[in-house]
All heavy atoms as TSV, in Angstrom:
chain	resi	resn	atom	element	x	y	z
A	1	MET	N	N	-3.739	-6.504	-14.974
A	1	MET	CA	C	-4.751	-5.447	-15.094
A	1	MET	C	C	-4.400	-4.315	-14.155
A	1	MET	O	O	-4.006	-4.582	-13.003
A	1	MET	CB	C	-6.116	-5.995	-14.796
A	1	MET	CG	C	-7.229	-5.010	-14.951
A	1	MET	SD	S	-8.821	-5.769	-14.703
A	1	MET	CE	C	-9.725	-4.929	-15.977
A	2	ALA	N	N	-4.543	-3.090	-14.551
A	2	ALA	CA	C	-4.205	-1.917	-13.733
A	2	ALA	C	C	-5.330	-1.681	-12.805
A	2	ALA	O	O	-6.550	-1.889	-13.048
A	2	ALA	CB	C	-3.973	-0.756	-14.644
A	3	ILE	N	N	-4.967	-1.197	-11.644
A	3	ILE	CA	C	-5.972	-0.812	-10.632
A	3	ILE	C	C	-6.660	0.484	-11.085
A	3	ILE	O	O	-6.013	1.450	-11.474
A	3	ILE	CB	C	-5.296	-0.622	-9.267
A	3	ILE	CG1	C	-4.598	-1.842	-8.835
A	3	ILE	CG2	C	-6.291	-0.125	-8.245
A	3	ILE	CD1	C	-3.646	-1.674	-7.673
A	4	SER	N	N	-7.969	0.451	-11.011
A	4	SER	CA	C	-8.755	1.647	-11.552
A	4	SER	C	C	-8.530	2.894	-10.608
A	4	SER	O	O	-8.195	2.704	-9.467
A	4	SER	CB	C	-10.273	1.314	-11.535
A	4	SER	OG	O	-10.758	1.271	-10.227
A	5	GLN	N	N	-8.748	4.018	-11.277
A	5	GLN	CA	C	-8.591	5.279	-10.554
A	5	GLN	C	C	-9.558	5.330	-9.392
A	5	GLN	O	O	-9.300	5.901	-8.314
A	5	GLN	CB	C	-8.677	6.462	-11.479
A	5	GLN	CG	C	-7.515	6.647	-12.418
A	5	GLN	CD	C	-6.204	6.848	-11.636
A	5	GLN	OE1	O	-6.129	7.588	-10.659
A	5	GLN	NE2	N	-5.143	6.186	-12.099
A	6	GLU	N	N	-10.778	4.859	-9.600
A	6	GLU	CA	C	-11.785	4.766	-8.669
A	6	GLU	C	C	-11.419	4.015	-7.380
A	6	GLU	O	O	-11.557	4.473	-6.255
A	6	GLU	CB	C	-13.111	4.264	-9.194
A	6	GLU	CG	C	-14.257	4.244	-8.250
A	6	GLU	CD	C	-15.538	3.667	-8.929
A	6	GLU	OE1	O	-15.872	4.153	-9.992
A	6	GLU	OE2	O	-16.161	2.739	-8.296
A	7	THR	N	N	-10.799	2.850	-7.632
A	7	THR	CA	C	-10.362	1.966	-6.540
A	7	THR	C	C	-9.137	2.669	-5.802
A	7	THR	O	O	-9.103	2.670	-4.566
A	7	THR	CB	C	-9.938	0.579	-7.047
A	7	THR	OG1	O	-11.063	-0.003	-7.618
A	7	THR	CG2	C	-9.410	-0.239	-5.894
A	8	LYS	N	N	-8.215	3.294	-6.528
A	8	LYS	CA	C	-7.105	4.011	-5.883
A	8	LYS	C	C	-7.633	5.138	-5.042
A	8	LYS	O	O	-7.096	5.335	-3.938
A	8	LYS	CB	C	-6.117	4.548	-6.962
A	8	LYS	CG	C	-5.292	3.478	-7.618
A	8	LYS	CD	C	-4.349	4.114	-8.613
A	8	LYS	CE	C	-3.485	3.099	-9.296
A	8	LYS	NZ	N	-2.611	3.684	-10.296
A	9	LYS	N	N	-8.586	5.853	-5.501
A	9	LYS	CA	C	-9.158	6.959	-4.746
A	9	LYS	C	C	-9.748	6.406	-3.447
A	9	LYS	O	O	-9.577	7.029	-2.366
A	9	LYS	CB	C	-10.158	7.701	-5.577
A	9	LYS	CG	C	-10.782	8.944	-4.894
A	9	LYS	CD	C	-11.754	9.674	-5.733
A	9	LYS	CE	C	-12.365	10.877	-5.030
A	9	LYS	NZ	N	-13.329	11.573	-5.890
A	10	ALA	N	N	-10.555	5.399	-3.579
A	10	ALA	CA	C	-11.199	4.835	-2.330
A	10	ALA	C	C	-10.123	4.249	-1.372
A	10	ALA	O	O	-10.299	4.343	-0.182
A	10	ALA	CB	C	-12.186	3.724	-2.770
A	11	LEU	N	N	-9.061	3.670	-1.903
A	11	LEU	CA	C	-7.987	3.142	-1.032
A	11	LEU	C	C	-7.275	4.274	-0.311
A	11	LEU	O	O	-7.104	4.204	0.890
A	11	LEU	CB	C	-6.956	2.403	-1.900
A	11	LEU	CG	C	-5.755	1.786	-1.228
A	11	LEU	CD1	C	-6.199	0.815	-0.178
A	11	LEU	CD2	C	-4.873	1.171	-2.298
A	12	TYR	N	N	-7.030	5.358	-0.990
A	12	TYR	CA	C	-6.407	6.553	-0.403
A	12	TYR	C	C	-7.277	7.124	0.720
A	12	TYR	O	O	-6.880	7.405	1.792
A	12	TYR	CB	C	-6.138	7.594	-1.439
A	12	TYR	CG	C	-5.403	8.809	-0.902
A	12	TYR	CD1	C	-4.014	8.893	-0.908
A	12	TYR	CD2	C	-6.087	9.893	-0.425
A	12	TYR	CE1	C	-3.370	9.956	-0.393
A	12	TYR	CE2	C	-5.479	11.016	0.074
A	12	TYR	CZ	C	-4.127	11.043	0.060
A	12	TYR	OH	O	-3.438	12.159	0.588
A	13	GLN	N	N	-8.577	7.193	0.446
A	13	GLN	CA	C	-9.540	7.746	1.442
A	13	GLN	C	C	-9.650	6.752	2.647
A	13	GLN	O	O	-9.682	7.253	3.802
A	13	GLN	CB	C	-10.948	7.940	0.835
A	13	GLN	CG	C	-10.996	9.047	-0.190
A	13	GLN	CD	C	-12.248	9.134	-0.923
A	13	GLN	OE1	O	-13.022	8.237	-1.005
A	13	GLN	NE2	N	-12.545	10.378	-1.490
A	14	ARG	N	N	-9.693	5.470	2.416
A	14	ARG	CA	C	-9.712	4.511	3.555
A	14	ARG	C	C	-8.486	4.664	4.435
A	14	ARG	O	O	-8.584	4.662	5.608
A	14	ARG	CB	C	-9.806	3.105	3.013
A	14	ARG	CG	C	-9.921	2.075	4.153
A	14	ARG	CD	C	-9.705	0.675	3.724
A	14	ARG	NE	N	-8.325	0.386	3.365
A	14	ARG	CZ	C	-7.920	-0.621	2.672
A	14	ARG	NH1	N	-8.759	-1.489	2.200
A	14	ARG	NH2	N	-6.655	-0.821	2.392
A	15	ALA	N	N	-7.327	4.903	3.802
A	15	ALA	CA	C	-6.025	5.067	4.501
A	15	ALA	C	C	-5.968	6.314	5.228
A	15	ALA	O	O	-5.055	6.569	6.039
A	15	ALA	CB	C	-4.907	4.897	3.524
A	16	GLY	N	N	-6.857	7.309	4.902
A	16	GLY	CA	C	-6.740	8.641	5.540
A	16	GLY	C	C	-5.503	9.401	5.171
A	16	GLY	O	O	-5.030	10.236	5.906
A	17	GLY	N	N	-4.981	9.105	3.927
A	17	GLY	CA	C	-3.749	9.821	3.491
A	17	GLY	C	C	-2.474	9.391	4.176
A	17	GLY	O	O	-1.478	10.011	4.024
A	18	ARG	N	N	-2.543	8.199	4.860
A	18	ARG	CA	C	-1.376	7.702	5.557
A	18	ARG	C	C	-1.079	6.249	5.140
A	18	ARG	O	O	-2.008	5.533	4.857
A	18	ARG	CB	C	-1.664	7.681	7.121
A	18	ARG	CG	C	-1.109	8.891	7.819
A	18	ARG	CD	C	-1.328	8.781	9.374
A	18	ARG	NE	N	-0.852	7.544	9.932
A	18	ARG	CZ	C	-1.395	6.854	10.889
A	18	ARG	NH1	N	-2.566	7.228	11.408
A	18	ARG	NH2	N	-0.848	5.771	11.395
A	19	CYS	N	N	0.211	5.882	5.126
A	19	CYS	CA	C	0.608	4.513	4.870
A	19	CYS	C	C	-0.085	3.596	5.819
A	19	CYS	O	O	-0.126	3.830	7.004
A	19	CYS	CB	C	2.123	4.469	4.944
A	19	CYS	SG	S	2.789	2.839	4.603
A	20	GLU	N	N	-0.590	2.440	5.279
A	20	GLU	CA	C	-1.277	1.450	6.104
A	20	GLU	C	C	-0.333	0.302	6.562
A	20	GLU	O	O	-0.773	-0.610	7.186
A	20	GLU	CB	C	-2.428	0.904	5.352
A	20	GLU	CG	C	-3.581	1.864	5.022
A	20	GLU	CD	C	-4.720	1.231	4.321
A	20	GLU	OE1	O	-4.516	0.720	3.196
A	20	GLU	OE2	O	-5.841	1.293	4.879
A	21	CYS	N	N	0.900	0.409	6.267
A	21	CYS	CA	C	1.876	-0.652	6.558
A	21	CYS	C	C	2.049	-0.856	8.112
A	21	CYS	O	O	2.161	0.088	8.869
A	21	CYS	CB	C	3.274	-0.311	5.990
A	21	CYS	SG	S	4.503	-1.569	6.333
A	22	THR	N	N	2.046	-2.148	8.529
A	22	THR	CA	C	2.345	-2.530	9.917
A	22	THR	C	C	3.379	-3.622	9.923
A	22	THR	O	O	3.465	-4.339	10.912
A	22	THR	CB	C	1.064	-2.970	10.648
A	22	THR	OG1	O	0.469	-4.080	9.877
A	22	THR	CG2	C	0.078	-1.846	10.745
A	23	MET	N	N	4.204	-3.754	8.896
A	23	MET	CA	C	5.198	-4.840	8.828
A	23	MET	C	C	6.324	-4.571	9.823
A	23	MET	O	O	6.841	-3.475	9.949
A	23	MET	CB	C	5.803	-4.964	7.430
A	23	MET	CG	C	4.810	-5.348	6.347
A	23	MET	SD	S	5.628	-5.733	4.726
A	23	MET	CE	C	6.585	-4.227	4.436
A	24	LYS	N	N	6.747	-5.643	10.502
A	24	LYS	CA	C	7.796	-5.527	11.552
A	24	LYS	C	C	9.188	-5.213	10.894
A	24	LYS	O	O	10.034	-4.697	11.527
A	24	LYS	CB	C	7.870	-6.828	12.289
A	24	LYS	CG	C	6.689	-7.050	13.219
A	24	LYS	CD	C	6.794	-8.347	13.994
A	24	LYS	CE	C	5.537	-8.520	14.754
A	24	LYS	NZ	N	5.533	-9.855	15.436
A	25	VAL	N	N	9.402	-5.565	9.600
A	25	VAL	CA	C	10.694	-5.355	8.948
A	25	VAL	C	C	10.947	-3.842	8.586
A	25	VAL	O	O	12.070	-3.528	8.356
A	25	VAL	CB	C	10.792	-6.154	7.687
A	25	VAL	CG1	C	10.723	-7.681	7.962
A	25	VAL	CG2	C	9.765	-5.838	6.610
A	26	CYS	N	N	9.955	-3.087	8.703
A	26	CYS	CA	C	10.090	-1.587	8.372
A	26	CYS	C	C	10.658	-0.901	9.681
A	26	CYS	O	O	10.578	-1.385	10.780
A	26	CYS	CB	C	8.775	-1.038	7.902
A	26	CYS	SG	S	8.274	-1.661	6.312
A	27	ASP	N	N	11.114	0.357	9.427
A	27	ASP	CA	C	11.678	1.120	10.530
A	27	ASP	C	C	10.680	1.547	11.569
A	27	ASP	O	O	11.084	1.994	12.651
A	27	ASP	CB	C	12.437	2.307	9.977
A	27	ASP	CG	C	11.579	3.339	9.206
A	27	ASP	OD1	O	10.360	3.062	9.111
A	27	ASP	OD2	O	12.151	4.280	8.746
A	28	HIS	N	N	9.361	1.362	11.351
A	28	HIS	CA	C	8.350	1.753	12.288
A	28	HIS	C	C	7.948	0.579	13.210
A	28	HIS	O	O	7.100	0.652	14.082
A	28	HIS	CB	C	7.074	2.374	11.641
A	28	HIS	CG	C	6.585	1.471	10.486
A	28	HIS	ND1	N	5.819	0.343	10.727
A	28	HIS	CD2	C	6.759	1.576	9.201
A	28	HIS	CE1	C	5.554	-0.231	9.584
A	28	HIS	NE2	N	6.044	0.550	8.645
A	29	GLY	N	N	8.566	-0.585	12.970
A	29	GLY	CA	C	8.228	-1.790	13.708
A	29	GLY	C	C	6.854	-2.277	13.417
A	29	GLY	O	O	6.419	-2.169	12.254
A	30	SER	N	N	6.175	-2.823	14.409
A	30	SER	CA	C	4.864	-3.360	14.167
A	30	SER	C	C	3.701	-2.323	14.277
A	30	SER	O	O	2.536	-2.681	14.092
A	30	SER	CB	C	4.580	-4.599	15.010
A	30	SER	OG	O	4.558	-4.139	16.399
A	31	SER	N	N	4.087	-1.117	14.601
A	31	SER	CA	C	3.021	-0.088	14.633
A	31	SER	C	C	2.810	0.443	13.312
A	31	SER	O	O	3.631	0.213	12.351
A	31	SER	CB	C	3.455	1.076	15.589
A	31	SER	OG	O	4.607	1.659	15.155
A	32	ARG	N	N	1.715	1.153	13.038
A	32	ARG	CA	C	1.369	1.663	11.696
A	32	ARG	C	C	2.354	2.778	11.285
A	32	ARG	O	O	2.782	3.612	12.107
A	32	ARG	CB	C	-0.003	2.217	11.680
A	32	ARG	CG	C	-0.422	2.635	10.299
A	32	ARG	CD	C	-1.835	3.098	10.239
A	32	ARG	NE	N	-2.163	3.729	8.935
A	32	ARG	CZ	C	-3.365	4.169	8.604
A	32	ARG	NH1	N	-4.417	3.958	9.455
A	32	ARG	NH2	N	-3.581	4.750	7.475
A	33	CYS	N	N	2.838	2.701	10.066
A	33	CYS	CA	C	3.718	3.719	9.524
A	33	CYS	C	C	3.079	5.111	9.667
A	33	CYS	O	O	1.874	5.251	9.478
A	33	CYS	CB	C	3.988	3.376	8.070
A	33	CYS	SG	S	5.126	4.550	7.233
A	34	SER	N	N	3.899	6.072	9.969
A	34	SER	CA	C	3.348	7.414	10.128
A	34	SER	C	C	3.570	8.345	8.870
A	34	SER	O	O	3.168	9.469	8.850
A	34	SER	CB	C	4.009	8.127	11.317
A	34	SER	OG	O	5.431	8.226	11.051
A	35	ARG	N	N	4.117	7.833	7.811
A	35	ARG	CA	C	4.344	8.626	6.590
A	35	ARG	C	C	3.038	8.908	5.919
A	35	ARG	O	O	2.191	8.089	5.759
A	35	ARG	CB	C	5.250	7.839	5.638
A	35	ARG	CG	C	6.660	7.752	6.097
A	35	ARG	CD	C	7.495	7.064	5.015
A	35	ARG	NE	N	8.872	6.862	5.521
A	35	ARG	CZ	C	9.302	5.671	6.010
A	35	ARG	NH1	N	8.532	4.625	6.019
A	35	ARG	NH2	N	10.559	5.538	6.477
A	36	GLY	N	N	2.969	10.128	5.493
A	36	GLY	CA	C	1.786	10.576	4.661
A	36	GLY	C	C	2.023	10.074	3.251
A	36	GLY	O	O	3.048	9.767	2.805
A	37	LEU	N	N	0.881	9.995	2.554
A	37	LEU	CA	C	0.879	9.565	1.207
A	37	LEU	C	C	0.698	10.742	0.219
A	37	LEU	O	O	-0.456	11.136	-0.094
A	37	LEU	CB	C	-0.238	8.503	0.953
A	37	LEU	CG	C	-0.225	7.297	1.863
A	37	LEU	CD1	C	-1.466	6.415	1.575
A	37	LEU	CD2	C	1.042	6.461	1.613
A	38	SER	N	N	1.771	11.332	-0.220
A	38	SER	CA	C	1.670	12.375	-1.212
A	38	SER	C	C	1.230	11.763	-2.521
A	38	SER	O	O	1.361	10.583	-2.749
A	38	SER	CB	C	3.004	13.100	-1.314
A	38	SER	OG	O	3.936	12.298	-2.010
A	39	SER	N	N	0.657	12.579	-3.368
A	39	SER	CA	C	0.093	12.060	-4.635
A	39	SER	C	C	1.077	11.232	-5.426
A	39	SER	O	O	0.725	10.329	-6.134
A	39	SER	CB	C	-0.465	13.174	-5.419
A	39	SER	OG	O	0.514	14.090	-5.773
A	40	ALA	N	N	2.373	11.586	-5.404
A	40	ALA	CA	C	3.354	10.888	-6.161
A	40	ALA	C	C	4.149	9.808	-5.386
A	40	ALA	O	O	5.003	9.120	-5.988
A	40	ALA	CB	C	4.369	11.859	-6.801
A	41	TYR	N	N	3.888	9.739	-4.118
A	41	TYR	CA	C	4.793	8.866	-3.264
A	41	TYR	C	C	4.038	7.816	-2.503
A	41	TYR	O	O	4.251	7.506	-1.413
A	41	TYR	CB	C	5.482	9.829	-2.309
A	41	TYR	CG	C	6.585	9.127	-1.531
A	41	TYR	CD1	C	7.752	8.682	-2.186
A	41	TYR	CD2	C	6.520	8.899	-0.163
A	41	TYR	CE1	C	8.791	8.088	-1.496
A	41	TYR	CE2	C	7.516	8.297	0.515
A	41	TYR	CZ	C	8.663	7.854	-0.153
A	41	TYR	OH	O	9.722	7.251	0.516
A	42	TRP	N	N	3.079	7.111	-3.198
A	42	TRP	CA	C	2.456	5.930	-2.602
A	42	TRP	C	C	2.032	4.983	-3.671
A	42	TRP	O	O	1.956	5.294	-4.823
A	42	TRP	CB	C	1.239	6.373	-1.779
A	42	TRP	CG	C	-0.009	6.782	-2.544
A	42	TRP	CD1	C	-0.253	7.941	-3.090
A	42	TRP	CD2	C	-1.096	5.921	-2.778
A	42	TRP	NE1	N	-1.497	7.893	-3.715
A	42	TRP	CE2	C	-2.087	6.719	-3.461
A	42	TRP	CE3	C	-1.482	4.583	-2.375
A	42	TRP	CZ2	C	-3.285	6.153	-3.909
A	42	TRP	CZ3	C	-2.746	4.120	-2.771
A	42	TRP	CH2	C	-3.581	4.846	-3.569
A	43	GLU	N	N	1.911	3.729	-3.207
A	43	GLU	CA	C	1.597	2.642	-4.147
A	43	GLU	C	C	0.555	1.732	-3.540
A	43	GLU	O	O	0.485	1.625	-2.267
A	43	GLU	CB	C	2.887	1.856	-4.418
A	43	GLU	CG	C	3.873	2.748	-5.066
A	43	GLU	CD	C	5.311	2.193	-5.009
A	43	GLU	OE1	O	5.570	1.086	-4.510
A	43	GLU	OE2	O	6.204	2.839	-5.601
A	44	ALA	N	N	-0.207	1.059	-4.351
A	44	ALA	CA	C	-1.186	0.092	-3.853
A	44	ALA	C	C	-0.504	-1.303	-3.891
A	44	ALA	O	O	0.052	-1.714	-4.895
A	44	ALA	CB	C	-2.416	0.109	-4.813
A	45	HIS	N	N	-0.550	-1.959	-2.769
A	45	HIS	CA	C	0.080	-3.267	-2.605
A	45	HIS	C	C	-1.045	-4.348	-2.419
A	45	HIS	O	O	-1.958	-4.144	-1.676
A	45	HIS	CB	C	0.999	-3.291	-1.397
A	45	HIS	CG	C	1.554	-4.626	-1.122
A	45	HIS	ND1	N	2.530	-5.166	-1.907
A	45	HIS	CD2	C	1.329	-5.465	-0.083
A	45	HIS	CE1	C	2.893	-6.403	-1.428
A	45	HIS	NE2	N	2.163	-6.574	-0.305
A	46	HIS	N	N	-0.921	-5.480	-3.174
A	46	HIS	CA	C	-1.849	-6.602	-3.029
A	46	HIS	C	C	-1.577	-7.341	-1.793
A	46	HIS	O	O	-0.409	-7.802	-1.593
A	46	HIS	CB	C	-1.797	-7.447	-4.245
A	46	HIS	CG	C	-2.372	-6.796	-5.432
A	46	HIS	ND1	N	-1.598	-6.076	-6.351
A	46	HIS	CD2	C	-3.586	-6.882	-5.967
A	46	HIS	CE1	C	-2.362	-5.671	-7.356
A	46	HIS	NE2	N	-3.592	-6.145	-7.159
A	47	ARG	N	N	-2.549	-7.553	-0.956
A	47	ARG	CA	C	-2.401	-8.455	0.218
A	47	ARG	C	C	-2.151	-9.855	-0.204
A	47	ARG	O	O	-1.320	-10.518	0.359
A	47	ARG	CB	C	-3.671	-8.427	1.062
A	47	ARG	CG	C	-4.020	-7.082	1.673
A	47	ARG	CD	C	-5.354	-7.178	2.387
A	47	ARG	NE	N	-5.852	-5.854	2.768
A	47	ARG	CZ	C	-5.631	-5.286	3.981
A	47	ARG	NH1	N	-4.938	-5.890	4.889
A	47	ARG	NH2	N	-6.124	-4.121	4.251
A	48	THR	N	N	-2.829	-10.292	-1.302
A	48	THR	CA	C	-2.554	-11.639	-1.856
A	48	THR	C	C	-2.019	-11.401	-3.250
A	48	THR	O	O	-2.652	-10.907	-4.121
A	48	THR	CB	C	-3.867	-12.406	-2.016
A	48	THR	OG1	O	-4.491	-12.458	-0.743
A	48	THR	CG2	C	-3.671	-13.750	-2.603
A	49	ALA	N	N	-0.684	-11.762	-3.428
A	49	ALA	CA	C	-0.006	-11.610	-4.676
A	49	ALA	C	C	-0.811	-12.298	-5.841
A	49	ALA	O	O	-1.310	-13.421	-5.691
A	49	ALA	CB	C	1.344	-12.194	-4.635
A	50	GLY	N	N	-1.023	-11.533	-6.852
A	50	GLY	CA	C	-1.789	-12.095	-7.992
A	50	GLY	C	C	-3.315	-12.027	-7.813
A	50	GLY	O	O	-4.103	-12.482	-8.672
A	51	GLY	N	N	-3.710	-11.528	-6.625
A	51	GLY	CA	C	-5.142	-11.508	-6.352
A	51	GLY	C	C	-5.862	-10.309	-7.084
A	51	GLY	O	O	-5.239	-9.534	-7.817
A	52	ALA	N	N	-7.093	-10.173	-6.712
A	52	ALA	CA	C	-7.950	-9.163	-7.362
A	52	ALA	C	C	-7.563	-7.796	-7.004
A	52	ALA	O	O	-6.966	-7.486	-5.966
A	52	ALA	CB	C	-9.414	-9.425	-6.917
A	53	ASP	N	N	-7.862	-6.870	-7.891
A	53	ASP	CA	C	-7.620	-5.444	-7.677
A	53	ASP	C	C	-8.806	-4.786	-6.966
A	53	ASP	O	O	-9.419	-3.857	-7.467
A	53	ASP	CB	C	-7.378	-4.740	-9.094
A	53	ASP	CG	C	-6.120	-5.187	-9.730
A	53	ASP	OD1	O	-5.229	-5.672	-9.035
A	53	ASP	OD2	O	-6.028	-4.985	-10.970
A	54	THR	N	N	-9.168	-5.364	-5.867
A	54	THR	CA	C	-10.310	-4.889	-5.085
A	54	THR	C	C	-9.846	-4.216	-3.807
A	54	THR	O	O	-8.740	-4.525	-3.292
A	54	THR	CB	C	-11.237	-6.053	-4.668
A	54	THR	OG1	O	-10.487	-7.017	-3.947
A	54	THR	CG2	C	-11.821	-6.713	-5.888
A	55	LEU	N	N	-10.652	-3.353	-3.252
A	55	LEU	CA	C	-10.274	-2.567	-2.050
A	55	LEU	C	C	-9.921	-3.536	-0.939
A	55	LEU	O	O	-8.978	-3.290	-0.165
A	55	LEU	CB	C	-11.383	-1.702	-1.680
A	55	LEU	CG	C	-11.156	-0.575	-0.689
A	55	LEU	CD1	C	-10.011	0.324	-1.145
A	55	LEU	CD2	C	-12.386	0.247	-0.463
A	56	SER	N	N	-10.631	-4.635	-0.834
A	56	SER	CA	C	-10.406	-5.608	0.259
A	56	SER	C	C	-9.027	-6.330	0.105
A	56	SER	O	O	-8.525	-6.894	1.083
A	56	SER	CB	C	-11.514	-6.597	0.359
A	56	SER	OG	O	-11.629	-7.338	-0.751
A	57	ASN	N	N	-8.442	-6.320	-1.052
A	57	ASN	CA	C	-7.190	-7.029	-1.313
A	57	ASN	C	C	-6.027	-6.062	-1.504
A	57	ASN	O	O	-4.950	-6.436	-1.847
A	57	ASN	CB	C	-7.285	-7.921	-2.524
A	57	ASN	CG	C	-6.066	-8.824	-2.670
A	57	ASN	OD1	O	-5.607	-9.397	-1.733
A	57	ASN	ND2	N	-5.571	-8.936	-3.914
A	58	LEU	N	N	-6.259	-4.809	-1.213
A	58	LEU	CA	C	-5.182	-3.768	-1.415
A	58	LEU	C	C	-4.871	-3.080	-0.082
A	58	LEU	O	O	-5.714	-2.908	0.769
A	58	LEU	CB	C	-5.654	-2.740	-2.424
A	58	LEU	CG	C	-5.822	-3.302	-3.845
A	58	LEU	CD1	C	-6.510	-2.180	-4.721
A	58	LEU	CD2	C	-4.516	-3.705	-4.475
A	59	ILE	N	N	-3.613	-2.598	0.039
A	59	ILE	CA	C	-3.195	-1.789	1.110
A	59	ILE	C	C	-2.467	-0.574	0.529
A	59	ILE	O	O	-1.615	-0.756	-0.406
A	59	ILE	CB	C	-2.332	-2.601	2.111
A	59	ILE	CG1	C	-1.988	-1.793	3.324
A	59	ILE	CG2	C	-1.153	-3.258	1.451
A	59	ILE	CD1	C	-1.226	-2.597	4.405
A	60	ALA	N	N	-2.683	0.600	1.043
A	60	ALA	CA	C	-1.979	1.801	0.620
A	60	ALA	C	C	-0.622	1.866	1.367
A	60	ALA	O	O	-0.591	1.790	2.593
A	60	ALA	CB	C	-2.785	3.022	0.963
A	61	MET	N	N	0.447	1.968	0.621
A	61	MET	CA	C	1.798	1.981	1.204
A	61	MET	C	C	2.639	3.088	0.675
A	61	MET	O	O	2.531	3.355	-0.561
A	61	MET	CB	C	2.519	0.697	0.959
A	61	MET	CG	C	1.850	-0.528	1.551
A	61	MET	SD	S	2.761	-2.055	1.236
A	61	MET	CE	C	3.673	-2.153	2.740
A	62	CYS	N	N	3.454	3.649	1.502
A	62	CYS	CA	C	4.435	4.644	0.962
A	62	CYS	C	C	5.446	3.778	0.199
A	62	CYS	O	O	5.608	2.597	0.392
A	62	CYS	CB	C	5.133	5.376	2.114
A	62	CYS	SG	S	6.143	4.393	3.221
A	63	ALA	N	N	6.158	4.384	-0.741
A	63	ALA	CA	C	7.130	3.679	-1.539
A	63	ALA	C	C	8.204	2.977	-0.697
A	63	ALA	O	O	8.625	1.931	-1.055
A	63	ALA	CB	C	7.723	4.661	-2.605
A	64	THR	N	N	8.607	3.616	0.386
A	64	THR	CA	C	9.666	2.993	1.231
A	64	THR	C	C	9.194	1.689	1.805
A	64	THR	O	O	9.910	0.643	1.733
A	64	THR	CB	C	10.020	3.983	2.304
A	64	THR	OG1	O	10.459	5.217	1.797
A	64	THR	CG2	C	11.103	3.480	3.262
A	65	CYS	N	N	8.042	1.595	2.382
A	65	CYS	CA	C	7.463	0.395	2.950
A	65	CYS	C	C	7.220	-0.667	1.826
A	65	CYS	O	O	7.527	-1.843	2.007
A	65	CYS	CB	C	6.176	0.649	3.751
A	65	CYS	SG	S	6.501	1.561	5.293
A	66	HIS	N	N	6.656	-0.191	0.712
A	66	HIS	CA	C	6.390	-1.098	-0.370
A	66	HIS	C	C	7.588	-1.894	-0.835
A	66	HIS	O	O	7.537	-3.042	-1.119
A	66	HIS	CB	C	5.657	-0.421	-1.504
A	66	HIS	CG	C	5.052	-1.290	-2.502
A	66	HIS	ND1	N	4.960	-0.968	-3.838
A	66	HIS	CD2	C	4.480	-2.447	-2.351
A	66	HIS	CE1	C	4.334	-1.941	-4.490
A	66	HIS	NE2	N	4.039	-2.819	-3.548
A	67	LYS	N	N	8.748	-1.181	-0.895
A	67	LYS	CA	C	9.978	-1.854	-1.282
A	67	LYS	C	C	10.438	-2.904	-0.308
A	67	LYS	O	O	11.175	-3.792	-0.594
A	67	LYS	CB	C	11.110	-0.784	-1.417
A	67	LYS	CG	C	10.916	0.104	-2.652
A	67	LYS	CD	C	11.926	1.157	-2.716
A	67	LYS	CE	C	11.635	2.069	-3.902
A	67	LYS	NZ	N	12.524	3.218	-3.937
A	68	ASN	N	N	9.891	-2.886	0.940
A	68	ASN	CA	C	10.244	-3.967	1.931
A	68	ASN	C	C	9.373	-5.172	1.829
A	68	ASN	O	O	9.660	-6.140	2.558
A	68	ASN	CB	C	10.123	-3.366	3.343
A	68	ASN	CG	C	11.171	-2.370	3.659
A	68	ASN	OD1	O	12.330	-2.496	3.174
A	68	ASN	ND2	N	10.909	-1.363	4.469
A	69	THR	N	N	8.386	-5.223	0.967
A	69	THR	CA	C	7.558	-6.368	0.871
A	69	THR	C	C	8.317	-7.476	0.107
A	69	THR	O	O	9.136	-7.210	-0.695
A	69	THR	CB	C	6.212	-6.028	0.126
A	69	THR	OG1	O	6.460	-5.657	-1.173
A	69	THR	CG2	C	5.371	-4.984	0.839
A	70	ARG	N	N	7.932	-8.758	0.401
A	70	ARG	CA	C	8.526	-9.861	-0.261
A	70	ARG	C	C	8.253	-9.910	-1.773
A	70	ARG	O	O	9.098	-10.441	-2.536
A	70	ARG	CB	C	8.027	-11.206	0.279
A	70	ARG	CG	C	8.410	-11.464	1.730
A	70	ARG	CD	C	7.835	-12.847	2.180
A	70	ARG	NE	N	6.360	-12.789	2.305
A	70	ARG	CZ	C	5.575	-13.566	1.514
A	70	ARG	NH1	N	6.100	-14.428	0.653
A	70	ARG	NH2	N	4.278	-13.507	1.684
A	71	THR	N	N	7.201	-9.331	-2.208
A	71	THR	CA	C	6.779	-9.447	-3.599
A	71	THR	C	C	7.062	-8.160	-4.378
A	71	THR	O	O	6.639	-8.115	-5.584
A	71	THR	CB	C	5.319	-9.794	-3.729
A	71	THR	OG1	O	4.536	-8.789	-3.036
A	71	THR	CG2	C	5.016	-11.175	-3.182
A	72	TYR	N	N	7.761	-7.210	-3.852
A	72	TYR	CA	C	7.983	-5.956	-4.503
A	72	TYR	C	C	8.743	-6.178	-5.881
A	72	TYR	O	O	9.697	-6.912	-5.901
A	72	TYR	CB	C	8.834	-4.958	-3.678
A	72	TYR	CG	C	9.071	-3.671	-4.348
A	72	TYR	CD1	C	8.086	-2.676	-4.417
A	72	TYR	CD2	C	10.328	-3.429	-4.974
A	72	TYR	CE1	C	8.326	-1.510	-5.068
A	72	TYR	CE2	C	10.555	-2.222	-5.572
A	72	TYR	CZ	C	9.565	-1.266	-5.672
A	72	TYR	OH	O	9.788	-0.057	-6.309
A	73	GLY	N	N	8.291	-5.613	-6.942
A	73	GLY	CA	C	8.879	-5.711	-8.217
A	73	GLY	C	C	8.590	-6.939	-9.026
A	73	GLY	O	O	9.008	-7.057	-10.175
A	74	ARG	N	N	7.753	-7.798	-8.474
A	74	ARG	CA	C	7.414	-8.990	-9.177
A	74	ARG	C	C	6.210	-8.674	-10.090
A	74	ARG	O	O	5.319	-7.990	-9.647
A	74	ARG	CB	C	7.033	-10.146	-8.305
A	74	ARG	CG	C	8.190	-10.682	-7.589
A	74	ARG	CD	C	7.783	-11.891	-6.785
A	74	ARG	NE	N	8.902	-12.293	-5.858
A	74	ARG	CZ	C	8.811	-13.206	-4.949
A	74	ARG	NH1	N	7.588	-13.786	-4.757
A	74	ARG	NH2	N	9.841	-13.492	-4.213
A	75	GLY	N	N	6.294	-9.068	-11.348
A	75	GLY	CA	C	5.252	-8.804	-12.323
A	75	GLY	C	C	3.906	-9.197	-11.915
A	75	GLY	O	O	2.881	-8.844	-12.157
């Protein structure tokens, strides 16, 4: 199921227009990523793979950080 536009908007607002990634494998280390989320350059990542499309289970990520997740590209 696709994430609703309403949920995406709320996720973007919660993130303050910035990537929410804090993964150590990214170039920003364990601090929060400083990349801004342009309208075409961000993705919603599920905290729990296969989990619900709810705000509590999503994190706003720039495309660069999203590609570093273990589950990137899995259906």
